[in-house]
LODREN-589455 format. One record per residue (C-alpha): residue in one letter; x, y, z. Coordinates in steps of 0.02 Angstrom, whole numbers, padded with zeros to 5 digits, always signed. Layout:
AXYZ...
This chain:
M+01803+01119+00426N+01768+00942+00484A+01595+00996+00543K+01556+01075+00375R+01619+00920+00286A+01510+00809+00395V+01358+00916+00356G+01399+00907+00171V+01417+00718+00175Q+01252+00702+00269S+01164+00815+00144L+01235+00713-00001Y+01177+00552+00082R+01000+00621+00103Q+00994+00675-00079I+01051+00504-00139V+00920+00419-00031R+00784+00538-00090R+00820+00504-00273T+00864+00319-00275A+00779+00230-00129W+00612+00194-00214P+00676+00121-00379L+00821+00029-00295L+00710-00057-00168V+00584-00109-00301V+00720-00174-00418T+00823-00266-00286S+00668-00347-00210S+00615-00401-00384L+00788-00475-00417I+00774-00580-00259L+00608-00647-00325V+00689-00685-00493V+00812-00797-00402G+00664-00884-00321F+00582-00917-00488I+00744-00985-00560G+00759-01106-00414G+00575-01152-00412R+00550-01076-00237E+00460-00916-00280V+00350-00915-00123L+00501-00928-00007Y+00597-00796-00103F+00448-00680-00109N+00447-00683+00081L+00634-00651+00081S+00614-00507-00041Y+00479-00431+00068A+00589-00451+00223W+00728-00364+00126I+00622-00211+00088V+00552-00205+00265A+00729-00210+00340W+00791-00068+00231L+00638+00040+00263F+00657+00011+00450L+00835+00079+00440L+00789+00223+00324E+00645+00279+00433F+00774+00313+00567G+00912+00378+00454A+00813+00480+00327P+00635+00509+00390Y+00511+00611+00288R+00444+00682+00449P+00546+00654+00610S+00392+00683+00718W+00313+00527+00642R+00445+00422+00728K+00359+00454+00894S+00237+00322+00955D+00054+00354+00918G-00005+00214+01033Q-00069+00115+00884L+00069-00015+00862G-00040-00154+00933A-00190-00105+00827D-00083-00089+00670L-00008-00262+00695G-00178-00336+00740H-00258-00276+00579T-00106-00332+00477V-00105-00508+00547L-00293-00528+00528N-00293-00462+00350K-00145-00568+00295G-00226-00724+00367L-00395-00695+00287V-00324-00648+00117Q-00208-00799+00117L-00355-00911+00164L-00459-00838+00023I-00320-00864-00104V-00292-01044-00047Q-00478-01076-00071L-00476-00998-00245I-00330-01109-00294A-00414-01264-00221L-00571-01226-00322G-00467-01206-00480I-00518-01025-00501V-00341-00957-00482G-00205-01039-00586A-00320-01099-00725N-00256-00986-00864S-00117-01096-00934D-00208-01116-01101S-00242-00930-01123P-00152-00845-01270V-00103-00705-01150A-00014-00834-01040T+00108-00870-01183L+00167-00689-01194P+00336-00640-01121M+00325-00623-00931P+00355-00433-00926M+00207-00407-01044Q+00096-00520-00941V+00141-00426-00782I+00102-00258-00863I-00066-00324-00925G-00103-00394-00752L-00060-00232-00665V-00164-00125-00783V-00316-00239-00784S-00320-00280-00598E-00303-00094-00562I-00479-00069-00632G-00552-00165-00485L-00430-00093-00359Y-00463+00086-00415G-00651+00059-00415A-00656-00022-00244H-00544+00111-00168R-00641+00256-00240L-00806+00178-00186A-00736+00158-00009H-00714+00347-00004E-00877+00395-00087W-01000+00268-00015P-01030+00304+00171L-01058+00121+00218L-00889+00069+00148W-00805+00226+00217R-00847+00163+00392C-00726+00020+00359H-00598+00116+00258A-00590+00253+00391V-00495+00132+00502H-00349+00145+00381H-00360+00333+00362S-00377+00369+00548V-00189+00362+00577K-00098+00523+00617K+00066+00466+00543L+00124+00351+00405W+00259+00220+00431L+00296+00044+00370V+00199-00042+00511N+00029+00034+00468T+00040-00023+00287G-00076-00168+00329R-00192-00070+00442F-00357-00105+00353H-00523-00164+00420F-00541-00344+00361I-00701-00303+00266D-00607-00167+00174S-00468-00289+00126L-00588-00426+00069A-00684-00299-00036S-00524-00248-00126V-00477-00429-00161A-00653-00471-00220A-00651-00320-00337S-00479-00352-00413V-00465-00542-00428P-00601-00559-00563F-00512-00432-00673L-00345-00518-00641L-00417-00686-00694L-00504-00613-00846S-00337-00542-00903G-00284-00721-00944I-00108-00705-00873S-00015-00856-00804M-00001-00905-00621D+00180-00847-00619A+00125-00677-00682I-00008-00671-00546V+00130-00701-00418W+00228-00557-00494V+00078-00440-00488S+00048-00487-00306A+00231-00458-00263I+00239-00288-00347T+00078-00239-00257A+00159-00286-00092Y+00319-00189-00130I+00229-00033-00186G+00106-00043-00041I+00238-00036+00094L+00336+00098+00002T+00185+00213-00012H+00160+00211+00177C+00341+00224+00234N+00409+00373+00331V+00560+00395+00218D+00606+00555+00127M+00590+00506-00056E+00574+00606-00215C+00513+00493-00354G+00514+00619-00497W+00443+00552-00661L+00394+00389-00574N+00251+00488-00493Y+00165+00490-00663I+00165+00301-00677F+00164+00221-00505N+00085+00254-00338T+00226+00329-00234P+00247+00406-00061N+00242+00578-00144L+00065+00542-00206H-00005+00433-00068R+00030+00556+00072W-00090+00677-00013H-00218+00538-00017H-00206+00530+00174S-00238+00717+00197N-00367+00758+00330E-00448+00875+00204R-00570+00764+00111D-00564+00868-00049I-00377+00831-00058G-00385+00654+00010N-00514+00600-00118S-00377+00576-00248N-00240+00454-00301Y-00345+00297-00278G-00227+00187-00380E-00148+00041-00287N+00001+00020-00404L-00026+00127-00558M-00093+00303-00582L-00167+00268-00754W-00349+00263-00700D-00330+00415-00587M-00267+00513-00735L-00408+00451-00847F-00544+00489-00720G-00475+00654-00656T-00428+00599-00479Y-00239+00617-00498L-00155+00741-00380Y+00030+00782-00377K+00095+00937-00289K+00278+00964-00328H+00393+01034-00194C+00250+01044-00071D+00236+00949+00094I+00076+00873+00161T+00017+00953+00322D-00095+00847+00433I-00164+00674+00395G-00311+00582+00473I-00501+00592+00474A-00630+00710+00543E-00733+00570+00620I-00704+00484+00787M-00603+00323+00784P-00584+00210+00937A-00404+00180+00993R-00420-00006+01033F-00403-00140+00899I-00561-00234+00950D-00662-00073+00949Q-00595-00030+00776L-00657-00198+00712A-00830-00157+00781V-00836+00026+00729P-00921+00001+00557F-01065-00086+00646R-01076+00045+00785W-01034+00197+00678R-01177+00311+00729K-01159+00271+00912V-00972+00302+00910Q-00991+00466+00815S-01126+00524+00935G-01001+00515+01078A-00999+00339+01149K-00877+00323+01296L-00723+00247+01213D-00538+00281+01210V-00516+00372+01045L-00372+00427+00936N-00317+00606+00968
């Protein structure tokens, strides 16, 4: 009886996590950022809100994994962290330079900047997504950019640590494609911070190894349910769900894919990807040599 009760409690726990984890983590992280805005310390509280979501996902990946086999090491922890640190540093440097040049934060006189903050954030998300969607789709369809983007897709499992696993050229291309649209939207600097924060929250959630069922949210936001299909090793399936935050443009351009009650099989790429971080940085420039069988440690 006790064993059956324990199984029932565990099953109930998994169902609660599946249905509530995604919206609860987005909402609670956003509330932490609200406190930061109220106290005039939004940058500090954004970092705290991100640490909050990382901590919970770390626990949930052990307690309620989407795929238990993905908890095993793939030997890519060092490479994943290397790409993440490099990308964060370069993107932060780029943003600091844009602020110093007065390019970012110069929309205070825009009529859009006087709208209520929720409306500004929605406008920012929709408009910036044009550039994000276009850059992401181009990275799949243009072979030269795919050489960079393949670094991200070469993983054999998804978990919170490889959220930031992007070749730095790939990351800079996404920023360069989205920032002009974000600036043209006319939203305020505070709204830009909100858009950036939501992008960070959704980004780590889409890559986590947590069993989530997002239901109707799959028709609005990029979720783990959608993004896992995007990582399929079958290119016809993987060339879908390009949206970073929203699925609006995927729906409009026919690249939206949502398979209900169906699990993704294998993820990864057909091409050869070196296993070492430094070799992954060089792979776009040595693509043909690597694919022709250069002697390197490669991902299995």
